[in-house]
All heavy atoms as an XYZ file, in Angstrom:
888
protein
N       0.845     -1.179      0.000
C       0.000      0.000      0.000
C       0.887      1.238      0.000
O       1.859      1.314      0.734
C      -0.896      0.025      1.234
C      -1.546      1.366      1.413
S      -2.104      1.766      3.067
C      -3.257      0.479      3.362
N       0.515      2.197     -0.811
C       1.218      3.469     -0.842
C       0.615      4.378      0.227
O      -0.564      4.726      0.169
C       1.110      4.104     -2.218
C       1.897      5.384     -2.300
O       1.401      6.414     -1.801
O       3.004      5.356     -2.863
N       1.424      4.748      1.202
C       0.959      5.532      2.349
C       0.409      6.886      1.908
O      -0.650      7.330      2.373
C       2.086      5.690      3.396
C       1.700      6.669      4.487
C       2.447      4.339      3.989
N       1.110      7.543      1.001
C       0.645      8.860      0.551
C      -0.670      8.771     -0.204
O      -1.536      9.639     -0.057
C       1.717      9.547     -0.292
C       2.996      9.922      0.449
C       4.010     10.536     -0.514
C       2.718     10.860      1.610
N      -0.825      7.716     -1.005
C      -2.101      7.521     -1.706
C      -3.226      7.328     -0.711
O      -4.330      7.854     -0.889
C      -2.025      6.310     -2.643
C      -1.293      6.564     -3.931
C      -1.255      5.332     -4.819
O      -2.166      4.473     -4.724
O      -0.303      5.214     -5.610
N      -2.951      6.559      0.346
C      -3.976      6.307      1.364
C      -4.338      7.607      2.093
O      -5.515      7.880      2.335
C      -3.468      5.256      2.360
C      -4.442      4.931      3.460
C      -5.631      4.140      2.983
N      -6.386      3.688      4.146
C      -7.696      3.689      4.221
N      -8.422      4.057      3.188
N      -8.303      3.280      5.308
N      -3.333      8.419      2.435
C      -3.604      9.702      3.085
C      -4.461     10.567      2.169
O      -5.455     11.159      2.602
C      -2.295     10.428      3.457
C      -1.551      9.668      4.556
C      -2.576     11.875      3.895
C      -0.142     10.159      4.823
N      -4.081     10.606      0.907
C      -4.830     11.406     -0.071
C      -6.272     10.903     -0.193
O      -7.216     11.703     -0.244
C      -4.120     11.376     -1.423
C      -4.400     12.587     -2.258
O      -4.780     13.633     -1.746
N      -4.208     12.446     -3.544
N      -6.448      9.605     -0.208
C      -7.791      9.003     -0.286
C      -8.644      9.410      0.911
O      -9.809      9.799      0.771
C      -7.639      7.479     -0.337
C      -8.911      6.685     -0.222
C      -8.599      5.190     -0.110
O      -7.806      4.675     -0.915
O      -9.157      4.549      0.803
N      -8.058      9.341      2.096
C      -8.786      9.696      3.321
C      -9.107     11.192      3.363
O     -10.175     11.589      3.835
C      -7.987      9.276      4.556
C      -7.862      7.763      4.743
C      -6.774      7.422      5.753
C      -9.193      7.152      5.146
N      -8.192     12.010      2.846
C      -8.465     13.448      2.773
C      -9.629     13.716      1.820
O     -10.520     14.511      2.129
C      -7.211     14.202      2.302
C      -6.123     14.314      3.348
S      -4.536     14.977      2.745
C      -5.010     16.246      1.618
N      -9.628     13.047      0.674
C     -10.707     13.241     -0.299
C     -12.047     12.804      0.262
O     -13.057     13.474      0.048
C     -10.402     12.480     -1.594
C      -9.369     13.147     -2.450
C      -9.126     12.382     -3.734
C      -8.042     13.062     -4.547
N      -7.715     12.312     -5.764
N     -12.063     11.679      0.997
C     -13.302     11.202      1.616
C     -13.908     12.258      2.539
O     -15.121     12.371      2.651
C     -13.043      9.935      2.440
C     -12.866      8.689      1.648
C     -12.541      7.483      2.525
O     -12.607      7.577      3.779
O     -12.201      6.432      1.953
N     -13.043     13.014      3.188
C     -13.495     14.019      4.146
C     -13.638     15.411      3.536
O     -14.104     16.332      4.192
C     -12.501     14.081      5.322
C     -12.566     12.853      6.201
C     -11.305     12.720      7.060
N     -11.411     11.609      7.991
C     -11.300     10.332      7.660
N     -11.091      9.981      6.402
N     -11.409      9.388      8.573
N     -13.187     15.547      2.296
C     -13.214     16.856      1.655
C     -12.183     17.800      2.260
O     -12.408     19.006      2.301
N     -11.073     17.233      2.718
C     -10.046     18.010      3.391
C      -8.939     18.440      2.444
O      -8.553     17.700      1.542
C      -9.404     17.202      4.510
C     -10.234     17.043      5.741
C     -11.562     17.320      5.885
C      -9.796     16.538      7.000
N     -11.963     17.034      7.163
C     -10.906     16.553      7.863
C      -8.581     16.078      7.471
C     -10.823     16.128      9.184
C      -8.495     15.650      8.784
C      -9.613     15.674      9.628
N      -8.375     19.584      2.728
C      -7.179     20.072      2.043
C      -5.962     19.663      2.872
O      -6.097     19.186      4.008
C      -7.226     21.598      1.951
O      -7.199     22.164      3.258
N      -4.788     19.879      2.314
C      -3.555     19.631      3.066
C      -3.531     20.515      4.314
O      -3.125     20.080      5.387
C      -2.311     19.873      2.174
C      -1.032     19.860      2.990
C      -2.247     18.827      1.073
N      -3.980     21.746      4.157
C      -4.031     22.670      5.295
C      -4.885     22.095      6.426
O      -4.484     22.104      7.590
C      -4.580     24.030      4.856
C      -4.847     24.953      6.017
C      -3.801     25.650      6.635
C      -6.128     25.108      6.528
C      -4.039     26.477      7.720
C      -6.375     25.936      7.612
C      -5.330     26.620      8.205
O      -5.563     27.434      9.287
N      -6.070     21.584      6.094
C      -6.979     21.033      7.101
C      -6.348     19.808      7.783
O      -6.422     19.668      9.005
C      -8.320     20.666      6.445
C      -9.297     19.947      7.350
C      -9.978     20.869      8.315
C     -11.091     20.119      9.041
N     -11.689     20.889     10.089
N      -5.721     18.929      6.998
C      -5.067     17.756      7.572
C      -3.962     18.189      8.532
O      -3.859     17.659      9.637
C      -4.477     16.865      6.478
C      -3.692     15.651      6.978
C      -4.604     14.679      7.716
C      -2.984     14.970      5.821
N      -3.158     19.146      8.116
C      -2.074     19.633      8.963
C      -2.620     20.224     10.254
O      -2.126     19.931     11.352
C      -1.243     20.664      8.208
N      -3.651     21.034     10.141
C      -4.249     21.675     11.309
C      -4.806     20.635     12.282
O      -4.565     20.710     13.491
C      -5.346     22.629     10.861
C      -6.001     23.385     11.986
C      -7.058     24.345     11.470
C      -7.779     25.000     12.633
N      -8.941     25.736     12.216
N      -5.558     19.672     11.772
C      -6.173     18.647     12.619
C      -5.139     17.707     13.228
O      -5.352     17.152     14.305
C      -7.208     17.833     11.830
C      -8.409     18.631     11.386
C      -9.236     19.171     12.541
O      -9.419     18.450     13.543
O      -9.700     20.325     12.438
N      -4.012     17.512     12.534
C      -2.980     16.586     12.993
C      -1.935     17.245     13.877
O      -1.132     16.547     14.502
C      -2.277     15.952     11.788
O      -3.203     15.289     10.972
N      -1.895     18.575     13.856
C      -0.880     19.274     14.634
C       0.502     19.193     14.013
O       1.514     19.269     14.702
N       0.530     19.021     12.700
C       1.779     18.925     11.951
C       1.886     20.173     11.084
O       0.888     20.589     10.493
C       1.780     17.671     11.045
C       1.603     16.415     11.892
C       3.043     17.588     10.203
C       1.311     15.174     11.077
N       3.075     20.769     10.971
C       3.196     21.941     10.103
C       2.755     21.631      8.672
O       3.060     20.557      8.136
C       4.690     22.277     10.153
C       5.171     21.682     11.434
C       4.331     20.447     11.648
N       2.016     22.553      8.081
C       1.520     22.358      6.720
C       2.670     22.099      5.757
O       2.554     21.267      4.850
C       0.717     23.586      6.281
C       0.137     23.449      4.900
C      -0.627     24.682      4.453
O      -0.691     25.681      5.205
O      -1.168     24.641      3.334
N       3.785     22.789      5.941
C       4.932     22.591      5.041
C       5.450     21.163      5.106
O       5.868     20.601      4.098
C       6.082     23.567      5.379
O       6.413     23.429      6.767
C       5.700     25.004      5.079
N       5.396     20.563      6.281
C       5.840     19.171      6.427
C       4.951     18.240      5.622
O       5.436     17.376      4.887
C       5.834     18.761      7.917
O       6.708     19.630      8.636
C       6.262     17.324      8.105
N       3.643     18.425      5.746
C       2.701     17.575      5.006
C       2.884     17.777      3.507
O       2.957     16.816      2.741
C       1.242     17.863      5.424
C       0.276     17.024      4.602
C       1.047     17.602      6.911
N       2.998     19.031      3.075
C       3.199     19.310      1.647
C       4.492     18.682      1.136
O       4.535     18.170      0.015
C       3.205     20.810      1.390
C       1.837     21.441      1.508
C       1.781     22.837      0.903
N       0.486     23.428      1.146
C      -0.627     23.128      0.474
N      -0.591     22.231     -0.475
N      -1.769     23.717      0.781
N       5.540     18.708      1.966
C       6.814     18.116      1.550
C       6.714     16.611      1.346
O       7.375     16.056      0.469
C       7.923     18.446      2.553
C       8.446     19.852      2.377
O       8.367     20.438      1.294
N       8.992     20.410      3.448
N       5.906     15.931      2.154
C       5.711     14.493      1.936
C       5.186     14.245      0.524
O       5.679     13.369     -0.185
C       4.743     13.885      2.959
C       5.302     13.800      4.352
C       4.564     14.264      5.433
C       6.551     13.250      4.597
C       5.065     14.181      6.725
C       7.059     13.173      5.881
C       6.309     13.647      6.940
O       6.803     13.571      8.216
N       4.190     15.020      0.127
C       3.607     14.838     -1.201
C       4.558     15.313     -2.296
O       4.700     14.659     -3.324
C       2.258     15.567     -1.300
C       1.170     14.884     -0.518
C       0.732     15.406      0.694
C       0.589     13.719     -0.978
C      -0.266     14.773      1.420
C      -0.416     13.072     -0.266
C      -0.842     13.607      0.947
N       5.200     16.425     -2.072
C       6.110     16.987     -3.075
C       7.298     16.065     -3.332
O       7.715     15.873     -4.467
C       6.590     18.365     -2.601
C       7.143     19.241     -3.700
C       7.446     20.656     -3.205
N       6.206     21.383     -2.906
C       5.960     22.051     -1.776
N       6.866     22.121     -0.821
N       4.822     22.665     -1.600
N       7.830     15.497     -2.269
C       9.020     14.633     -2.382
C       8.669     13.158     -2.536
O       9.559     12.313     -2.652
C       9.901     14.819     -1.153
C      10.460     16.214     -1.041
C      11.275     16.381      0.200
N      11.749     17.755      0.315
C      12.140     18.318      1.426
N      12.110     17.630      2.555
N      12.555     19.559      1.445
N       7.378     12.850     -2.481
C       6.893     11.478     -2.562
C       7.580     10.596     -1.512
O       8.043      9.507     -1.801
C       7.077     10.904     -3.970
C       6.225      9.671     -4.180
O       5.172      9.515     -3.578
N       6.691      8.773     -5.034
N       7.640     11.117     -0.287
C       8.267     10.372      0.810
C       7.235     10.142      1.913
O       6.467     11.034      2.254
C       9.470     11.133      1.362
O       9.075     12.375      1.900
N       7.254      8.941      2.438
C       6.283      8.574      3.475
C       6.678      9.177      4.815
O       7.864      9.298      5.126
C       6.197      7.066      3.597
N       5.700      9.549      5.624
C       5.998     10.068      6.968
C       6.512      8.958      7.875
O       6.315      7.776      7.610
C       4.644     10.587      7.451
C       3.631      9.865      6.646
C       4.280      9.529      5.338
N       7.147      9.357      8.961
C       7.573      8.385      9.976
C       6.335      7.787     10.634
O       5.229      8.327     10.509
C       8.438      9.067     11.056
O       7.618     10.031     11.744
C       9.666      9.742     10.456
N       6.530      6.712     11.359
C       5.408      6.078     12.064
C       4.806      7.065     13.060
O       3.579      7.175     13.172
C       5.853      4.773     12.770
C       4.741      4.222     13.647
C       6.285      3.744     11.749
N       5.650      7.799     13.766
C       5.156      8.782     14.733
C       4.273      9.828     14.050
O       3.181     10.141     14.522
C       6.326      9.463     15.458
C       5.884     10.571     16.375
C       5.311     10.285     17.608
C       6.006     11.908     15.995
C       4.888     11.297     18.456
C       5.582     12.932     16.844
C       5.023     12.620     18.058
O       4.596     13.617     18.891
N       4.741     10.355     12.918
C       3.969     11.365     12.193
C       2.697     10.758     11.623
O       1.641     11.393     11.636
C       4.822     12.010     11.077
O       6.005     12.556     11.665
C       4.056     13.101     10.357
N       2.785      9.525     11.148
C       1.593      8.857     10.625
C       0.555      8.675     11.732
O      -0.638      8.832     11.499
C       1.960      7.519      9.993
C       0.834      6.782      9.287
C       0.177      7.649      8.210
C       1.353      5.488      8.676
N       1.004      8.390     12.943
C       0.078      8.301     14.079
C      -0.609      9.646     14.315
O      -1.810      9.690     14.587
C       0.812      7.870     15.347
C       1.138      6.408     15.390
C       1.841      6.007     16.666
O       2.816      6.693     17.052
O       1.420      5.006     17.277
N       0.141     10.738     14.209
C      -0.446     12.069     14.371
C      -1.470     12.328     13.269
O      -2.537     12.894     13.525
C       0.635     13.147     14.319
C       1.520     13.190     15.538
C       2.581     14.263     15.392
O       3.584     14.070     14.721
N       2.326     15.404     16.009
N      -1.147     11.930     12.057
C      -2.067     12.109     10.930
C      -3.342     11.307     11.181
O      -4.456     11.809     10.996
C      -1.393     11.718      9.603
C      -0.327     12.765      9.236
C      -2.414     11.549      8.479
C       0.574     12.373      8.078
N      -3.183     10.059     11.616
C      -4.352      9.223     11.911
C      -5.206      9.835     13.008
O      -6.437      9.852     12.901
C      -3.915      7.814     12.298
S      -3.282      6.848     10.909
N      -4.572     10.357     14.035
C      -5.309     11.017     15.112
C      -6.086     12.199     14.551
O      -7.263     12.390     14.875
C      -4.350     11.470     16.233
O      -3.719     10.304     16.777
C      -5.096     12.214     17.326
N      -5.442     12.978     13.710
C      -6.117     14.109     13.076
C      -7.303     13.678     12.234
O      -8.327     14.354     12.183
N      -7.158     12.544     11.569
C      -8.238     12.012     10.732
C      -9.323     11.324     11.561
O     -10.383     10.985     11.055
C      -7.674     11.012      9.707
C      -6.795     11.590      8.610
C      -6.025     10.482      7.898
C      -7.644     12.376      7.614
N      -9.026     11.087     12.833
C      -9.999     10.424     13.704
C     -10.046      8.923     13.516
O     -11.082      8.300     13.737
N      -8.910      8.339     13.105
C      -8.837      6.892     12.904
C      -7.606      6.343     13.612
O      -6.722      7.091     14.011
C      -8.798      6.513     11.404
C      -7.541      7.086     10.727
C     -10.061      6.968     10.697
C      -7.330      6.608      9.304
N      -7.549      5.032     13.727
C      -6.379      4.368     14.297
C      -5.431      3.971     13.173
O      -5.818      3.969     11.994
C      -6.786      3.101     15.059
O      -7.342      2.163     14.126
C      -7.790      3.413     16.171
N      -4.212      3.596     13.545
C      -3.276      3.074     12.547
C      -3.841      1.812     11.898
O      -3.680      1.600     10.695
C      -1.919      2.764     13.180
C      -0.922      3.898     13.263
C       0.304      3.481     14.070
C      -0.494      4.377     11.897
N      -4.494      0.981     12.692
C      -5.100     -0.241     12.144
C      -6.129      0.105     11.080
O      -6.175     -0.520     10.010
C      -5.734     -1.065     13.253
N      -6.952      1.112     11.340
C      -7.942      1.533     10.345
C      -7.260      2.115      9.116
O      -7.728      1.922      8.002
C      -8.898      2.563     10.947
C      -9.851      1.984     11.958
C     -10.624      3.055     12.702
O     -10.046      4.013     13.206
N     -11.941      2.887     12.763
N      -6.161      2.809      9.314
C      -5.426      3.391      8.186
C      -4.982      2.298      7.226
O      -5.120      2.428      6.013
C      -4.200      4.176      8.689
C      -3.408      4.804      7.576
C      -3.751      6.055      7.095
C      -2.322      4.150      7.022
C      -3.021      6.641      6.057
C      -1.584      4.717      5.997
C      -1.938      5.974      5.515
N      -4.442      1.213      7.770
C      -3.912      0.145      6.927
C      -4.964     -0.882      6.510
O      -4.690     -1.767      5.721
C      -2.741     -0.548      7.621
C      -1.511      0.316      7.655
C      -1.089      0.897      8.828
C      -0.798      0.561      6.494
C       0.044      1.700      8.849
C       0.335      1.363      6.500
C       0.759      1.932      7.674
N      -6.166     -0.767      7.012
C      -7.240     -1.691      6.667
C      -7.964     -1.190      5.425
O      -9.053     -0.625      5.512
C      -8.213     -1.833      7.840
C      -9.336     -2.804      7.539
O      -9.097     -3.785      6.802
O     -10.450     -2.576      8.032
N      -7.368     -1.430      4.273
C      -7.967     -0.934      3.029
C      -9.244     -1.678      2.665
O     -10.058     -1.167      1.908
C      -6.963     -0.979      1.846
C      -5.850      0.020      2.052
C      -6.418     -2.373      1.638
N      -9.428     -2.871      3.217
C     -10.672     -3.601      2.988
C     -11.819     -2.943      3.734
O     -12.971     -3.118      3.405
C     -10.536     -5.066      3.415
C      -9.498     -5.838      2.628
C      -9.825     -5.926      1.163
O     -11.009     -6.153      0.817
O      -8.901     -5.754      0.353
N     -11.480     -2.214      4.790
C     -12.476     -1.438      5.508
C     -13.349     -2.190      6.475
O     -14.441     -1.746      6.794
N     -12.876     -3.342      6.979
C     -13.769     -4.032      7.906
C     -13.117     -4.476      9.212
O     -13.817     -4.805     10.150
C     -14.435     -5.230      7.230
C     -13.456     -6.290      6.796
O     -12.322     -6.339      7.231
N     -13.902     -7.165      5.919
N     -11.802     -4.537      9.290
C     -11.106     -4.934     10.518
C     -11.713     -6.197     11.155
O     -11.696     -6.356     12.358
C     -11.124     -3.799     11.553
C     -10.307     -2.567     11.227
C     -10.582     -1.457     12.239
C      -8.830     -2.891     11.212
N     -12.284     -7.058     10.330
C     -12.892     -8.274     10.853
C     -14.241     -8.043     11.506
O     -14.727     -8.881     12.242
N     -14.853     -6.898     11.252
C     -16.139     -6.571     11.850
C     -17.288     -7.049     10.974
O     -17.146     -7.173      9.766
C     -16.260     -5.049     12.039
C     -15.189     -4.372     12.880
C     -15.386     -2.866     12.858
C     -15.204     -4.894     14.300
N     -18.426     -7.274     11.612
C     -19.631     -7.569     10.839
C     -20.061     -6.296     10.114
O     -19.602     -5.193     10.455
C     -20.780     -8.027     11.755
O     -21.156     -6.923     12.595
C     -20.393     -9.231     12.590
N     -20.945     -6.426      9.165
C     -21.439     -5.250      8.435
C     -22.108     -4.262      9.393
O     -21.941     -3.051      9.268
C     -22.408     -5.677      7.339
N     -22.847     -4.795     10.362
C     -23.519     -3.928     11.340
C     -22.497     -3.157     12.178
O     -22.623     -1.950     12.383
C     -24.410     -4.760     12.258
C     -25.133     -3.937     13.308
C     -25.949     -4.808     14.274
O     -25.551     -5.950     14.560
O     -26.982     -4.302     14.736
N     -21.464     -3.873     12.652
C     -20.426     -3.226     13.453
C     -19.679     -2.173     12.635
O     -19.407     -1.076     13.115
C     -19.443     -4.261     13.991
C     -20.031     -5.180     15.034
C     -19.130     -6.374     15.320
O     -18.396     -6.854     14.461
N     -19.206     -6.873     16.553
N     -19.348     -2.512     11.386
C     -18.637     -1.559     10.534
C     -19.480     -0.318     10.281
O     -18.974      0.791     10.276
C     -18.238     -2.209      9.199
C     -17.343     -1.330      8.342
C     -16.035     -0.981      9.009
O     -15.354     -1.845      9.538
N     -15.676      0.286      8.992
N     -20.786     -0.498     10.105
C     -21.676      0.641      9.922
C     -21.657      1.563     11.130
O     -21.635      2.793     10.988
N     -21.653      0.975     12.324
C     -21.590      1.780     13.540
C     -20.265      2.528     13.644
O     -20.234      3.705     14.005
C     -21.791      0.901     14.778
C     -23.195      0.339     14.978
C     -23.213     -0.690     16.098
C     -24.178      1.457     15.258
N     -19.173      1.849     13.307
C     -17.853      2.493     13.347
C     -17.808      3.652     12.362
O     -17.341      4.748     12.688
C     -16.721      1.482     13.056
C     -15.392      2.190     12.834
C     -16.604      0.469     14.185
N     -18.317      3.433     11.170
C     -18.306      4.496     10.155
C     -19.104      5.711     10.615
O     -18.673      6.851     10.436
C     -18.859      3.982      8.828
C     -17.932      2.991      8.164
O     -16.754      2.892      8.496
N     -18.465      2.233      7.228
N     -20.263      5.469     11.201
C     -21.064      6.594     11.690
C     -20.382      7.274     12.869
O     -20.390      8.500     12.984
C     -22.474      6.125     12.047
C     -23.310      5.806     10.804
C     -24.752      5.535     11.163
N     -24.887      4.391     12.035
C     -25.350      3.199     11.668
N     -25.757      3.007     10.440
N     -25.435      2.223     12.522
N     -19.783      6.488     13.753
C     -19.093      7.041     14.919
C     -17.937      7.946     14.477
O     -17.709      8.995     15.054
C     -18.572      5.908     15.806
C     -17.970      6.362     17.103
C     -18.779      6.712     18.174
C     -16.595      6.424     17.266
C     -18.236      7.120     19.378
C     -16.041      6.834     18.468
C     -16.857      7.181     19.521
N     -17.221      7.530     13.439
C     -16.087      8.313     12.940
C     -16.510      9.672     12.398
O     -15.694     10.576     12.301
C     -15.334      7.556     11.841
C     -14.475      6.429     12.390
O     -14.221      6.413     13.614
O     -14.050      5.574     11.594
N     -17.766      9.827     12.048
C     -18.201     11.072     11.415
C     -18.746     12.112     12.393
O     -19.130     13.195     11.973
C     -19.266     10.771     10.351
O     -20.448     10.310     10.962
N     -18.769     11.800     13.692
C     -19.304     12.755     14.654
C     -18.173     13.496     15.373
O     -17.019     13.089     15.329
C     -20.253     12.079     15.680
C     -21.438     11.439     14.980
C     -19.519     11.045     16.526
N     -18.523     14.562     16.063
C     -17.542     15.395     16.763
C     -17.030     14.676     18.012
O     -17.689     13.747     18.516
C     -18.167     16.731     17.194
O     -19.163     16.464     18.194
C     -18.768     17.486     16.024
N     -15.904     15.119     18.557
C     -15.412     14.521     19.810
C     -16.428     14.617     20.948
O     -16.557     13.684     21.745
C     -14.154     15.339     20.120
C     -13.669     15.796     18.786
C     -14.925     16.057     17.996
N     -17.149     15.723     21.011
C     -18.160     15.876     22.058
C     -19.273     14.853     21.877
O     -19.757     14.269     22.851
C     -18.748     17.294     22.047
C     -17.765     18.385     22.428
C     -16.842     18.807     21.278
O     -17.135     18.512     20.089
O     -15.804     19.413     21.572
N     -19.684     14.626     20.638
C     -20.727     13.645     20.367
C     -20.224     12.230     20.667
O     -20.973     11.390     21.166
C     -21.196     13.753     18.919
C     -21.958     15.032     18.632
C     -22.187     15.250     17.156
O     -21.330     14.970     16.321
N     -23.362     15.781     16.816
N     -18.943     11.962     20.381
C     -18.368     10.651     20.705
C     -18.420     10.407     22.201
O     -18.736      9.308     22.648
C     -16.931     10.559     20.192
C     -16.849     10.427     18.696
C     -15.412     10.389     18.203
C     -15.426     10.285     16.682
N     -14.105     10.376     16.096
N     -18.116     11.429     22.993
C     -18.180     11.300     24.453
C     -19.605     11.012     24.894
O     -19.840     10.165     25.763
C     -17.662     12.576     25.120
C     -17.915     12.644     26.614
C     -16.669     12.713     27.416
C     -16.879     12.861     28.900
N     -17.755     11.910     29.537
N     -20.569     11.711     24.299
C     -21.972     11.490     24.649
C     -22.397     10.054     24.327
O     -23.095      9.412     25.115
C     -22.867     12.498     23.924
C     -22.717     13.909     24.454
S     -23.541     15.249     23.523
C     -24.965     14.506     22.820
N     -21.965      9.556     23.174
C     -22.296      8.180     22.781
C     -21.680      7.198     23.762
O     -22.337      6.252     24.213
C     -21.826      7.899     21.334
C     -22.643      8.721     20.344
C     -21.902      6.403     21.015
C     -22.062      8.757     18.941
N     -20.424      7.422     24.117
C     -19.743      6.549     25.071
C     -20.448      6.555     26.422
O     -20.673      5.499     27.027
C     -18.294      7.000     25.229
O     -17.634      6.186     26.155
N     -20.815      7.737     26.892
C     -21.534      7.847     28.166
C     -22.872      7.109     28.102
O     -23.249      6.396     29.042
C     -21.768      9.311     28.539
C     -20.486     10.044     28.904
O     -19.448      9.387     29.136
O     -20.526     11.301     28.934
N     -23.572      7.273     26.987
C     -24.864      6.614     26.831
C     -24.696      5.092     26.842
O     -25.452      4.374     27.499
C     -25.531      7.051     25.525
C     -26.892      6.404     25.311
S     -27.611      6.772     23.699
C     -26.503      5.903     22.617
N     -23.682      4.582     26.159
C     -23.441      3.136     26.145
C     -23.110      2.621     27.542
O     -23.586      1.551     27.944
C     -22.312      2.790     25.171
C     -22.669      2.892     23.693
C     -21.424      2.744     22.833
C     -23.706      1.840     23.314
N     -22.310      3.393     28.281
C     -21.987      2.984     29.654
C     -23.240      2.907     30.515
O     -23.406      1.962     31.300
C     -20.965      3.937     30.280
C     -19.577      3.701     29.755
O     -19.236      2.586     29.361
N     -18.763      4.739     29.734
N     -24.129      3.866     30.377
C     -25.388      3.853     31.131
C     -26.216      2.634     30.746
O     -26.757      1.930     31.607
C     -26.180      5.157     30.899
C     -25.456      6.331     31.574
C     -27.614      5.029     31.416
C     -25.980      7.698     31.164
N     -26.286      2.362     29.452
C     -27.074      1.216     28.986
C     -26.492     -0.097     29.504
O     -27.234     -0.984     29.945
C     -27.140      1.207     27.456
C     -27.949      2.358     26.885
S     -27.782      2.539     25.095
C     -28.587      1.066     24.524
N     -25.176     -0.227     29.478
C     -24.528     -1.458     29.948
C     -24.748     -1.634     31.441
O     -25.112     -2.715     31.901
C     -23.021     -1.438     29.604
C     -22.841     -1.587     28.092
C     -22.267     -2.527     30.355
C     -21.453     -1.250     27.592
N     -24.550     -0.565     32.190
C     -24.709     -0.656     33.646
C     -26.149     -0.921     34.049
O     -26.399     -1.576     35.047
C     -24.182      0.610     34.330
C     -22.705      0.755     34.232
N     -21.827     -0.079     34.871
C     -21.940      1.636     33.534
C     -20.599      0.277     34.591
N     -20.628      1.309     33.778
N     -27.107     -0.449     33.285
C     -28.507     -0.671     33.627
C     -28.941     -2.108     33.350
O     -29.947     -2.563     33.874
C     -29.411      0.306     32.879
O     -29.449      0.001     31.501
N     -28.158     -2.829     32.525
C     -28.497     -4.217     32.202
C     -27.856     -5.227     33.144
O     -28.079     -6.419     33.006
C     -28.090     -4.554     30.767
C     -29.022     -3.923     29.757
O     -30.193     -3.734     30.026
N     -28.482     -3.592     28.603
N     -27.047     -4.774     34.104
C     -26.405     -5.686     35.035
C     -27.408     -6.178     36.074
O     -28.249     -5.425     36.553
C     -25.235     -4.986     35.753
C     -24.060     -4.554     34.884
C     -23.046     -3.792     35.729
C     -23.406     -5.739     34.208
N     -27.281     -7.445     36.382
C     -28.139     -8.019     37.430
C     -27.695     -7.471     38.780
O     -26.540     -7.083     38.957
C     -28.023     -9.536     37.412
N     -28.597     -7.418     39.776
C     -28.212     -6.930     41.106
C     -26.995     -7.706     41.634
O     -26.958     -8.927     41.571
C     -29.444     -7.195     41.963
C     -30.575     -7.225     40.983
C     -29.995     -7.806     39.710
N     -25.992     -6.993     42.087
C     -24.781     -7.608     42.621
C     -23.743     -7.972     41.586
O     -22.614     -8.300     41.897
N     -24.120     -7.929     40.281
C     -23.178     -8.242     39.209
C     -22.266     -7.047     38.976
O     -22.715     -5.902     38.994
C     -23.950     -8.581     37.934
C     -23.085     -9.021     36.778
C     -23.910     -9.351     35.534
O     -25.122     -9.091     35.525
O     -23.316     -9.845     34.579
N     -20.978     -7.301     38.764
C     -20.035     -6.207     38.532
C     -19.679     -6.120     37.065
O     -19.539     -7.135     36.379
C     -18.757     -6.433     39.351
C     -18.971     -6.278     40.830
C     -17.664     -6.343     41.565
C     -17.897     -6.128     43.045
N     -16.657     -6.133     43.794
N     -19.525     -4.884     36.611
C     -19.082     -4.620     35.248
C     -17.586     -4.888     35.187
O     -16.849     -4.515     36.074
C     -19.398     -3.175     34.887
C     -19.118     -2.869     33.427
O     -18.877     -3.799     32.645
O     -19.141     -1.679     33.086
N     -17.128     -5.513     34.100
C     -15.715     -5.820     33.963
C     -14.898     -4.640     33.484
O     -13.696     -4.692     33.440
C     -15.525     -7.010     33.012
C     -16.103     -8.288     33.579
C     -15.910     -9.465     32.665
O     -15.132     -9.366     31.710
O     -16.553    -10.490     32.902
N     -15.524     -3.518     33.088
C     -14.775     -2.343     32.629
C     -14.155     -1.600     33.743
O     -14.419     -1.307     34.747
C     -15.688     -1.372     31.849
C     -15.848     -1.820     30.413
O     -15.019     -2.617     29.950
O     -16.805     -1.359     29.761
């Protein structure tokens, strides 16, 4: 897999410019532009920053099949989750925790 092609693909999916990717990743725009200009892949550390900016994991970055071994239902949930804001992600997480805790039998402990 060509790392730069994958970054470009993910930027296009989001409608992002190099500037937006740099801003979201906390990487100088000139650094990101130089990767494309010189056709050189970023370091693993920088790629992690890029993935964080894109709101994905390294595993998701390299999963070009797009399923990470998930069912179609699970993948659909992941895709929708990836498209919401950090605040909305926190709300979803809180809601799931409430739902899980409410389903525990009396005296049963949550493993989380």
